[in-house]
C-alpha positions as CSV (number, residue, x, y, z in Angstrom):
1,M,57.2,-14.9,114.6
2,N,53.6,-14.8,115.8
3,G,54.7,-12.7,118.7
4,K,57.4,-15.0,119.9
5,P,61.2,-15.0,119.5
6,A,62.4,-17.1,116.6
7,N,65.5,-18.5,114.9
8,F,66.4,-18.4,111.3
9,S,66.1,-22.2,111.2
10,D,62.5,-22.2,112.5
11,A,59.9,-23.6,110.0
12,V,57.5,-21.1,108.5
13,S,53.8,-21.9,107.9
14,E,51.2,-20.2,105.8
15,G,49.7,-17.3,107.6
16,D,52.6,-16.8,110.0
17,V,53.3,-13.2,111.1
18,I,57.0,-12.4,111.0
19,L,58.4,-9.2,112.5
20,V,62.0,-8.2,111.9
21,E,63.5,-5.7,114.3
22,K,66.4,-3.6,113.3
23,G,69.4,-3.5,115.5
24,K,69.7,-0.5,117.8
25,D,72.5,2.0,117.5
26,G,75.2,1.5,120.1
27,Q,74.2,-2.0,121.0
28,S,75.9,-5.1,119.7
29,P,73.9,-8.4,119.2
30,A,74.6,-11.0,121.9
31,P,73.5,-14.4,120.5
32,C,74.3,-17.7,122.2
33,L,74.7,-21.1,120.5
34,A,71.2,-22.1,121.5
35,D,69.9,-19.1,119.4
36,L,71.8,-20.2,116.3
37,V,71.6,-24.0,116.3
38,E,69.0,-26.5,117.2
39,L,71.0,-28.7,119.5
40,P,69.9,-32.3,120.1
41,A,68.1,-33.2,123.3
42,A,70.0,-34.6,126.3
43,L,70.9,-38.2,125.9
44,P,69.4,-40.4,128.7
45,V,71.8,-43.2,129.9
46,E,72.7,-45.0,133.0
47,I,76.4,-45.0,134.2
48,D,77.4,-47.4,137.0
49,G,73.8,-47.6,138.2
50,K,73.1,-43.8,138.2
51,A,70.8,-42.1,135.7
52,Y,72.1,-39.2,133.6
53,R,70.8,-36.9,130.9
54,L,73.8,-35.9,128.9
55,P,73.8,-32.6,127.1
56,P,76.0,-32.0,123.9
57,L,79.6,-31.3,124.6
58,I,80.4,-27.7,123.6
59,Q,83.7,-25.8,123.3
60,I,84.1,-22.1,122.6
61,N,87.6,-21.2,121.6
62,G,88.9,-24.4,123.1
63,V,87.2,-23.9,126.5
64,V,84.3,-26.1,127.7
65,A,81.1,-24.0,127.7
66,S,77.3,-24.3,127.7
67,A,74.8,-23.5,125.0
68,K,73.7,-20.3,126.9
69,V,77.2,-18.6,126.8
70,T,77.1,-15.4,124.8
71,L,79.1,-15.6,121.6
72,N,81.4,-12.9,120.4
73,D,82.5,-12.0,116.9
74,R,84.9,-14.6,115.4
75,D,84.4,-17.1,118.2
76,Q,85.2,-20.7,117.2
77,V,82.5,-23.1,118.4
78,L,82.7,-26.8,118.4
79,W,79.9,-29.1,119.6
80,Q,79.3,-32.9,119.4
81,P,76.8,-35.3,120.9
82,P,78.0,-37.6,123.7
83,D,77.5,-40.6,121.6
84,T,80.5,-42.8,122.7
85,V,81.4,-44.3,126.0
86,A,84.4,-41.9,126.5
87,L,82.3,-38.8,125.5
88,A,79.5,-39.9,127.9
89,F,81.8,-40.1,130.8
90,R,83.1,-36.6,129.9
91,A,79.6,-35.2,129.6
92,A,78.7,-36.7,133.0
93,G,81.8,-35.1,134.6
94,L,83.3,-38.5,135.4
95,P,87.1,-38.6,134.8
96,L,88.6,-41.5,132.9
97,A,92.3,-42.3,133.6
98,P,94.4,-45.5,133.5
99,Q,95.2,-47.3,136.8
100,R,98.9,-47.0,137.6
101,F,100.8,-49.9,139.1
102,S,104.3,-49.3,140.6
103,Y,107.1,-51.9,140.6
104,T,110.8,-52.3,141.1
105,V,112.2,-54.3,138.2
106,N,115.9,-55.3,138.4
107,Q,116.4,-52.5,141.0
108,T,114.8,-49.9,138.8
109,E,111.5,-48.1,139.6
110,R,108.8,-48.7,136.9
111,V,105.2,-47.7,136.4
112,H,102.8,-49.8,134.4
113,S,99.4,-48.2,133.4
114,V,96.3,-50.1,132.5
115,W,93.1,-48.5,131.1
116,P,89.7,-49.7,132.3
117,T,87.2,-51.5,130.0
118,F,83.5,-51.1,129.9
119,L,80.2,-53.0,129.6
120,I,77.3,-51.6,127.5
121,N,74.1,-53.5,128.5
122,G,76.2,-56.3,129.8
123,Q,78.4,-56.6,126.6
124,A,82.1,-55.8,126.6
125,A,83.0,-52.5,124.9
126,E,85.9,-50.1,124.4
127,S,85.9,-46.4,125.2
128,G,85.1,-45.5,121.6
129,A,82.0,-47.7,121.3
130,A,78.8,-46.0,120.3
131,I,76.0,-45.6,122.8
132,H,72.3,-45.0,122.4
133,P,69.4,-43.6,124.5
134,G,68.6,-45.9,127.5
135,D,72.0,-47.7,127.4
136,K,73.4,-49.0,130.7
137,I,77.2,-48.4,130.9
138,R,79.4,-49.9,133.5
139,L,83.1,-49.3,134.1
140,V,85.2,-52.4,134.7
141,A,88.3,-51.8,136.8
142,P,91.6,-53.1,135.2
143,A,92.8,-56.5,136.3
144,I,96.2,-56.9,138.0
145,P,98.7,-57.1,135.1
146,S,100.8,-60.2,134.6
147,I,104.5,-60.2,135.3
148,G,105.2,-60.6,131.5
149,E,103.1,-57.5,130.8
150,V,105.0,-55.5,133.3
151,I,108.5,-56.5,132.0
152,G,107.4,-56.6,128.3
153,F,108.4,-60.3,127.8
154,R,106.3,-63.2,126.7
155,N,106.9,-67.0,126.7
156,S,107.1,-66.9,122.9
157,D,110.1,-64.5,123.2
158,V,112.3,-67.4,124.2
159,E,112.4,-68.3,120.5
160,P,111.7,-72.0,120.9
161,I,112.3,-74.8,118.4
162,E,109.9,-77.7,118.0
163,V,110.9,-81.3,118.0
164,L,109.0,-84.6,118.1
165,F,109.7,-86.3,121.5
166,N,108.3,-89.8,121.7
167,G,105.8,-88.9,119.1
168,V,104.6,-85.7,120.8
169,T,105.4,-82.2,119.7
170,C,107.6,-80.5,122.2
171,S,108.8,-76.8,122.3
172,V,112.4,-76.3,123.4
173,P,113.5,-72.7,124.3
174,T,116.7,-71.4,122.8
175,R,116.9,-68.8,125.5
176,R,116.3,-69.4,129.2
177,Y,115.5,-67.0,132.0
178,T,115.2,-66.8,135.7
179,L,112.3,-64.9,137.2
180,T,111.4,-64.0,140.8
181,L,108.6,-62.0,142.3
182,N,109.2,-60.7,145.8
183,D,112.2,-63.2,146.1
184,S,110.0,-66.2,145.1
185,P,110.2,-68.1,141.8
186,A,107.5,-66.9,139.4
187,D,105.9,-67.4,136.0
188,L,105.5,-64.8,133.3
189,D,101.7,-65.4,133.2
190,G,101.4,-64.9,137.0
191,P,99.9,-61.7,138.5
192,A,102.1,-58.8,139.6
193,P,100.5,-57.0,142.5
194,D,101.1,-53.3,142.9
195,G,104.4,-52.6,144.7
196,S,106.1,-55.9,143.8
197,I,109.8,-56.4,143.3
198,V,110.7,-58.3,140.1
199,E,114.0,-59.8,139.2
200,F,114.4,-61.0,135.6
201,I,117.6,-62.5,134.1
202,L,117.6,-63.6,130.4
203,A,120.4,-65.8,129.3
204,P,122.0,-65.5,125.8
205,E,120.6,-67.5,122.9
206,T,122.1,-71.0,122.7
207,Q,121.7,-74.1,120.5
208,P,119.5,-76.6,122.5
209,T,120.8,-80.0,123.4
210,L,119.2,-83.3,124.2
211,A,119.4,-82.4,127.8
212,D,117.3,-79.3,127.1
213,V,114.7,-81.5,125.3
214,L,114.4,-83.8,128.3
215,L,114.0,-80.8,130.6
216,A,111.3,-79.2,128.4
217,A,109.5,-82.6,128.2
218,E,109.8,-83.0,132.0
219,F,111.5,-86.3,131.4
220,N,113.8,-87.4,134.2
221,P,116.3,-90.2,133.4
222,A,116.6,-90.9,137.1
223,D,113.1,-92.3,137.0
224,V,114.2,-95.2,134.8
225,P,114.8,-98.4,136.8
226,A,118.5,-99.0,137.5
227,A,118.3,-102.6,136.3
228,G,117.6,-101.4,132.8
229,G,118.5,-98.2,131.1
230,I,117.6,-96.0,128.2
231,T,119.0,-95.1,124.8
232,V,118.3,-91.7,123.2
233,V,117.8,-91.9,119.5
234,V,117.8,-88.7,117.3
235,N,116.5,-89.1,113.7
236,G,117.2,-92.9,114.0
237,K,120.7,-92.6,115.4
238,V,121.9,-93.1,119.0
239,A,123.0,-89.8,120.5
240,E,124.5,-88.4,123.7
241,Y,122.7,-86.0,126.1
242,T,125.1,-83.2,125.0
243,A,124.3,-83.6,121.3
244,C,122.7,-80.5,119.8
245,V,119.2,-80.6,118.3
246,K,117.5,-78.5,115.7
247,N,113.9,-77.6,114.7
248,G,112.0,-80.6,113.4
249,D,114.3,-83.3,114.9
250,K,112.6,-86.6,115.9
251,I,113.8,-87.9,119.3
252,D,112.8,-91.2,120.9
253,I,113.6,-92.8,124.2
254,V,114.3,-96.5,123.9
255,S,114.4,-98.7,127.1
256,R,117.2,-101.2,127.4
257,K,116.4,-104.5,129.0
258,S,118.7,-105.8,131.8
259,Q,120.9,-108.7,130.8
């Protein structure tokens, strides 16, 4: 058109001169994607402090390719703009993979994988978040997982009941466990560094007793002066430490005066 190569999608104006050349015998056309489609311009972004101009992602017959690759008859072509965090990293040639943490849990080797998170212009984002020209993207390395995340057990999994102890709500577990990290007592919410050895033993479910309530409330009867004493009252009735309690019970500790 007007003496220059043109595409079918080019706009035509009044007075343009269009010349159509017939194909030559014995020669097959060799178009590329750039000849057939007007691809969007490269997307300017910053990734971890480095500037990139990200071209569209192109696949020909399932293989990564460029817009200049010659197309053959019946080729299957897919292209998409790098308009999400994950696609931007792919277009920039930056691999994304979860960080792997290795552990020994109850004498069994275990691997725990954690995916990184991201910041877009300082705001937290997931890998599927949309990006725009000029965005600043940063990869945030995964935090060390907690012991509970590694073993797949949470504090809520102890299936607690709730009682009212001296007027304050108290959660009492129906299942107890022992947990060590590298041979030291540990908490489920504590960090589990890579290479740690975890031992976890979960006791069978039981009906909590008054003694369990005192333990959960961190109440120690030995702290009561010997000259006096205490009486434990459950729902208005005196009870022994071995008495079972249930969800919603009201428990009070009453001090006895010395005679």
